[in-house]
C-alpha positions in Angstrom: 92.4 64.1 69.8 94.1 63.8 72.9 97.9 65.0 73.5 100.7 65.4 75.6 102.6 68.8 75.4 105.3 70.7 77.5 103.5 73.5 78.8 105.9 75.1 81.4 109.3 73.0 81.0 110.5 71.7 84.6 111.7 68.6 86.8 110.2 65.6 85.7 109.0 64.6 89.1 106.4 67.9 89.1 105.0 66.0 86.1 105.8 69.3 83.2 103.6 67.7 80.4 100.3 68.6 80.3 97.1 66.5 78.9 95.1 68.7 76.1 92.5 68.3 73.5 93.8 69.3 70.1 92.2 69.1 66.5 93.3 66.4 64.3 95.6 67.3 62.0 95.1 67.2 58.1 98.3 66.1 56.3 99.7 68.8 53.5 101.1 67.9 50.1 103.8 65.3 50.6 102.5 64.2 54.1 100.9 61.2 55.4 98.8 60.8 58.5 99.2 58.3 61.2 97.0 57.0 63.3 99.4 56.5 66.4 99.9 52.9 68.0 103.0 53.2 69.9 105.6 56.0 70.5 109.4 55.4 72.3 110.2 57.7 75.1 113.6 59.0 74.5 116.0 60.7 76.6 115.7 64.0 74.5 112.0 63.7 75.5 113.3 64.3 79.0 115.3 66.8 78.2 112.7 68.9 76.4 110.3 68.3 79.3 112.8 69.8 81.8 114.0 72.5 79.8 117.4 71.1 78.8 116.3 71.5 75.4 114.4 74.8 74.7 111.1 74.2 72.9 110.9 75.4 69.7 107.1 76.4 69.6 104.8 76.7 73.2 103.0 73.3 73.9 105.0 71.1 71.5 104.0 67.6 71.4 107.3 65.2 72.5 107.7 62.1 70.8 109.9 60.9 67.7 110.0 57.2 68.1 106.4 56.7 66.4 104.8 53.6 65.1 101.7 54.1 63.4 99.1 52.9 60.5 98.3 55.8 57.6 94.7 56.7 57.5 95.0 59.7 55.2 97.2 61.0 52.4 98.3 64.4 51.6 98.1 65.8 48.0 101.2 64.3 46.2 102.0 61.5 47.9 103.7 58.1 46.5 105.5 56.2 48.8 102.8 55.0 51.1 99.0 53.9 50.8 96.2 53.7 53.7 96.9 51.2 56.1 100.6 51.0 55.5 102.5 50.7 59.1 105.0 53.5 59.1 107.7 54.9 61.3 108.2 58.4 62.3 111.8 59.1 63.3 113.4 62.3 64.8 114.9 63.7 61.5 111.6 65.4 60.4 112.7 67.7 57.4 115.9 69.1 55.6 116.4 71.7 53.2 118.1 69.5 50.3 120.0 72.6 48.8 122.7 73.8 51.5 126.2 72.3 51.2 125.8 69.8 53.6 122.6 68.3 52.0 124.2 68.2 48.9 127.2 66.4 50.2 125.4 63.6 51.8 125.7 65.3 55.1 121.9 66.2 55.6 122.2 65.7 59.5 124.2 69.2 59.6 121.8 70.7 57.2 121.7 74.5 57.9 117.6 74.6 58.0 116.7 70.9 59.3 113.7 70.0 61.5 113.0 67.5 64.3 110.2 65.4 65.1 108.9 66.6 68.8 110.8 69.3 68.7 110.1 71.8 65.8 107.2 69.8 64.9 104.6 68.0 66.7 105.5 64.4 67.7 103.7 61.2 68.6 102.6 61.8 72.4 99.2 62.1 70.9 96.3 59.9 68.8 97.3 61.0 65.3 100.5 62.3 63.7 101.5 63.8 60.2 105.2 63.2 58.5 106.7 63.9 55.3 106.8 60.9 53.6 109.9 61.3 52.4 111.5 61.1 56.1 109.4 58.1 57.2 110.4 54.5 57.4 108.3 51.2 56.3 108.8 49.1 59.5 110.6 45.7 58.9 107.7 42.9 59.4 109.5 40.9 62.1 109.3 43.7 64.5 106.2 44.6 66.9 104.9 47.9 67.3 106.5 48.2 70.7 109.7 46.8 69.5 110.0 49.1 66.2 109.4 52.3 68.1 112.6 52.5 69.8 114.5 51.8 66.7 113.3 54.8 65.2 115.4 56.9 67.2 117.5 55.2 70.0 118.1 52.4 67.3 119.5 54.6 64.4 121.2 57.5 66.5 123.2 54.6 68.3 123.9 53.1 64.9 125.6 56.6 63.6 127.4 56.9 67.0 128.8 53.5 66.2 129.8 54.5 63.1 131.3 57.8 64.2 133.2 55.6 66.7 135.3 54.5 64.1 135.3 50.6 65.4 137.7 48.7 63.6 136.5 45.0 62.5 136.7 42.8 65.3 137.4 45.7 67.6 137.3 46.4 71.2 134.3 48.7 72.1 133.5 50.4 75.2 130.1 51.5 76.0 128.8 53.9 78.9 125.6 54.3 79.9 123.3 51.1 78.5 119.5 52.4 78.0 117.3 52.3 74.6 120.0 53.5 72.4 123.2 51.5 73.9 121.5 48.0 73.7 120.6 48.2 70.4 123.9 49.5 69.1 125.9 47.1 71.1 124.2 44.3 69.3 125.1 45.8 65.8 128.7 45.7 67.2 128.4 42.1 68.7 126.9 41.0 65.3 130.0 42.6 63.6 132.5 40.5 65.8 133.2 43.4 68.4 134.3 42.3 71.6 132.0 44.6 74.0 132.6 46.2 77.4 129.7 48.0 79.1 130.3 50.5 82.0 126.7 51.4 83.7 125.6 52.4 87.1 122.2 50.2 86.8 121.8 47.0 88.0 119.2 46.1 85.9 121.2 47.7 82.8 124.1 45.4 83.7 122.1 42.4 83.8 120.7 42.9 80.7 124.4 43.7 78.9 125.2 40.4 80.3 122.4 38.6 78.6 123.3 40.4 75.5 126.6 39.0 75.4 128.7 41.9 76.5 132.6 40.6 77.5 132.5 42.8 80.7 130.1 44.6 82.7 130.7 47.1 85.5 129.6 49.9 87.7 132.1 52.8 86.5 134.4 52.2 89.7 137.2 50.5 87.6 137.9 50.8 83.8 137.3 48.1 81.4 139.8 45.4 81.7 141.3 45.7 78.5 142.5 48.8 76.0 139.5 49.8 73.8 139.4 50.7 70.0 136.6 52.9 70.1 134.0 54.0 72.9 130.3 55.5 73.0 129.2 58.0 75.7 125.4 57.1 75.9 125.4 58.4 79.6 124.6 62.3 79.4 127.1 62.8 82.1 130.2 64.9 81.2 132.4 63.5 83.8 132.7 60.2 82.3 134.7 61.5 79.3 138.0 61.9 81.0 137.9 58.0 81.9 136.6 57.0 78.7 139.5 58.9 77.0 141.8 57.3 79.4 140.4 53.7 78.6 141.2 53.8 74.9 144.2 52.6 73.0 146.7 55.0 71.2 144.0 55.9 68.0 141.0 55.2 69.6 137.9 57.4 69.4 135.2 58.4 71.6 131.9 59.2 70.5 129.2 61.5 72.3 125.7 60.3 71.5 123.7 62.6 73.1 122.1 65.9 72.2 122.8 67.1 75.8 125.6 66.6 78.1 126.6 67.9 81.5 130.2 70.0 81.6 133.2 68.2 80.9 135.9 68.5 83.2 139.6 69.6 81.9 141.1 67.6 80.1 145.0 66.7 80.2 146.6 66.7 76.9 149.0 63.7 77.5 146.8 61.5 79.5 143.6 61.8 77.6 144.2 63.2 74.0 147.8 62.5 72.9 148.4 59.6 70.7 145.8 60.7 68.4 142.9 59.8 70.6 139.7 61.6 69.0 136.8 63.1 70.7 133.8 63.6 68.5 130.2 64.5 68.8 126.9 63.0 67.1 124.5 65.0 65.8 121.0 63.5 64.3 121.6 61.1 61.4 120.9 60.8 58.1 118.1 59.1 56.2 120.7 56.5 54.9 121.7 55.7 58.5 118.1 54.8 59.1 117.5 52.5 56.2 121.1 51.1 57.0 120.5 50.4 60.5 116.7 49.1 59.8 117.9 46.7 57.3 121.1 45.4 59.7 118.4 45.2 62.9 115.8 43.1 61.0 118.8 40.5 59.3 120.4 39.9 62.7 117.9 40.4 64.3 118.2 42.9 67.2 116.7 41.8 70.2 114.5 44.8 71.7 113.9 45.3 75.5 111.1 47.6 76.4 109.0 48.5 79.0 105.4 49.4 77.9 103.2 52.5 79.4 99.9 53.7 78.6 99.7 56.8 76.9 98.2 58.3 79.7 101.3 57.8 81.9 104.0 59.7 79.8 105.1 61.7 82.7 105.6 58.4 84.9 107.6 56.9 81.8 109.6 60.0 81.6 110.2 60.1 85.5 111.2 56.1 85.3 113.9 57.0 82.6 115.4 60.1 84.6 115.6 57.7 87.7 117.2 54.8 85.9 114.2 52.7 86.4 113.7 51.3 82.8 115.2 48.3 81.6 116.0 48.8 77.9 113.5 51.4 76.2 110.1 52.7 77.4 107.7 52.8 75.2 104.0 54.3 75.1 101.0 52.4 74.0 98.4 54.2 72.6 95.0 53.3 73.9 93.1 56.5 72.6 
């Protein structure tokens, strides 16, 4: 089968993904194999390709927003049948026995594994997934629409919950790409007033179309104090102004897996009056089920830009240069 792998991480404009031929994988006990239809392009894939994240094994296949059709069952599988449409997310496996797993906090498992980092992902023709960590895809979403839901959507949902947004509260969103535009819709569906700050003109247009109360380029802060904020852009210099924009008692959640250095903070200006700065680490399966249910019920509108699977490097480069309006998705012609 055809696949993209991270050979030697480097600048995305140097095309660090390499096209290779691989044997078709065989599902093991409790696993199902998918014929990949689409795979979302996540900023984490970009960090992996460029070396901000060190690949967990040589020539790993990226991609963790995978939608495909089950074409083979491993021994002992029970949840899915051949022909089912299934989604593969970022969270690939947890131990189930550590103190975090047993407390319902499996995203902090001491021995967890991730799709497209520890385990080969979806930039390929066929992918294998442990059925306990896969999701049935709501029928109302097409393959292209469904792919970004599986990481961008789920992680954005967890970031929204970590931001402790009160009912009818004021939410600031910094950066407005694949994840942010989905989280914003969930927040607005729950009655929040959403303010968006992003340097991308196309993203500002998208935010306005989706119903943001205000949209800015970062030269000025939101027009009212924020109860909560989420930083989606991997830019540490945005942390101080985002904290300053918070009302007393507000929370800033950082949604990314990688962030550039945060400048020095002034205690009185940025953190006093019980302002909270927190990170977001992966997600639990419960987050995924809750988000997919909420996304289908609303329903969220998923803005995508489709690329052929043979253009993976181009899709990542466009993402790096803020040329994607919404979420990039690789469509499999193989």
